[in-house]
C-alpha positions as CSV (number, residue, x, y, z in Angstrom):
1,M,105.5,257.3,-16.9
2,S,103.5,255.1,-19.4
3,I,104.6,251.7,-20.4
4,F,105.6,253.1,-23.8
5,G,107.8,255.7,-22.2
6,Q,109.5,253.0,-20.1
7,A,110.0,250.8,-23.2
8,K,111.5,253.7,-25.0
9,D,113.9,254.4,-22.1
10,L,114.8,250.7,-21.9
11,Y,115.5,250.6,-25.7
12,K,117.7,253.8,-25.3
13,L,119.6,252.2,-22.4
14,Q,120.1,249.0,-24.4
15,K,121.5,251.0,-27.3
16,Q,123.8,252.9,-25.0
17,A,125.0,249.6,-23.5
18,K,125.9,248.2,-27.0
19,E,127.8,251.4,-27.8
20,I,129.7,251.2,-24.6
21,K,130.5,247.5,-25.2
22,K,131.8,248.4,-28.7
23,K,133.9,251.2,-27.2
24,L,135.3,248.9,-24.5
25,K,136.4,246.4,-27.1
26,N,138.4,249.1,-28.9
27,L,139.9,250.6,-25.8
28,H,143.3,249.1,-25.2
29,I,145.2,249.3,-21.9
30,E,148.9,248.7,-21.6
31,A,150.4,247.2,-18.5
32,K,154.2,247.2,-18.1
33,V,156.2,245.2,-15.6
34,E,160.0,245.0,-16.0
35,G,160.6,243.2,-19.3
36,V,157.0,242.4,-19.9
37,I,154.3,244.5,-21.7
38,I,150.7,243.3,-21.9
39,L,148.1,245.0,-24.1
40,I,144.5,244.2,-23.0
41,S,141.1,245.5,-24.1
42,A,138.7,247.1,-21.6
43,E,136.7,243.9,-22.2
44,Q,139.6,242.0,-20.6
45,E,140.7,240.3,-23.8
46,V,144.4,240.0,-24.2
47,I,145.5,241.7,-27.4
48,E,149.3,241.3,-27.3
49,V,152.1,240.1,-25.0
50,N,155.6,241.4,-25.5
51,I,158.6,239.9,-23.6
52,E,162.0,241.4,-23.8
53,E,164.7,239.1,-25.0
54,K,166.7,239.3,-21.8
55,M,163.7,237.7,-20.0
56,M,163.7,234.7,-22.3
57,K,166.9,233.3,-20.8
58,I,166.5,230.2,-18.7
59,E,168.0,231.8,-15.6
60,N,165.2,234.4,-15.8
61,R,162.4,231.8,-16.0
62,T,161.0,232.3,-12.4
63,K,161.3,236.1,-12.7
64,L,159.5,236.0,-16.1
65,Q,156.7,233.9,-14.6
66,E,156.2,236.5,-11.8
67,Q,156.4,239.4,-14.2
68,L,153.8,237.9,-16.5
69,K,151.5,237.3,-13.6
70,E,151.9,240.8,-12.3
71,A,151.5,242.4,-15.7
72,F,148.3,240.4,-16.5
73,N,146.8,241.3,-13.1
74,K,147.7,245.0,-13.5
75,G,146.2,245.0,-17.0
76,I,143.0,243.3,-15.8
77,K,142.6,245.7,-12.9
78,K,143.1,248.7,-15.2
79,S,140.6,247.3,-17.7
80,Q,138.0,246.8,-14.9
81,E,138.5,250.4,-13.8
82,V,138.0,251.7,-17.3
83,A,134.9,249.5,-17.9
84,A,133.4,250.6,-14.6
85,N,134.0,254.2,-15.4
86,E,132.3,253.8,-18.8
87,M,129.3,252.0,-17.3
88,K,128.8,254.6,-14.5
89,D,126.6,256.9,-16.6
90,L,124.6,254.0,-17.9
91,M,123.9,252.7,-14.4
92,G,122.9,256.1,-13.3
93,G,120.4,256.2,-16.1
94,L,118.9,252.9,-14.8
95,G,118.5,254.5,-11.4
96,M,121.4,252.5,-9.9
97,D,123.6,254.8,-7.9
98,M,127.2,253.6,-7.9
99,P,128.9,255.8,-5.2
100,N,132.2,253.7,-5.3
101,L,132.8,254.8,-8.9
102,E,132.8,258.6,-8.1
103,S,135.8,260.2,-9.9
């Protein structure tokens, strides 16, 4: 392949990467853990945190802290899975085989 062909392929991959990044920003993942709901983008940006009123009571403080931690971790893990799945095709186009991402 000529240098111009390679440059064209690189430009195409860059364009695809930008499109995927835009898509990931607009993909929202919801993670629920008893009394806590976290909404996070596939770029791992927290969009919204909802806490049920019953969890706001002082006697639920320790439980709330644990539920928040669990919900954030769950949301981050889901967002990583979504992002990896979206990037799988792009990585294949770069000649980078990613066998751990097989569906």
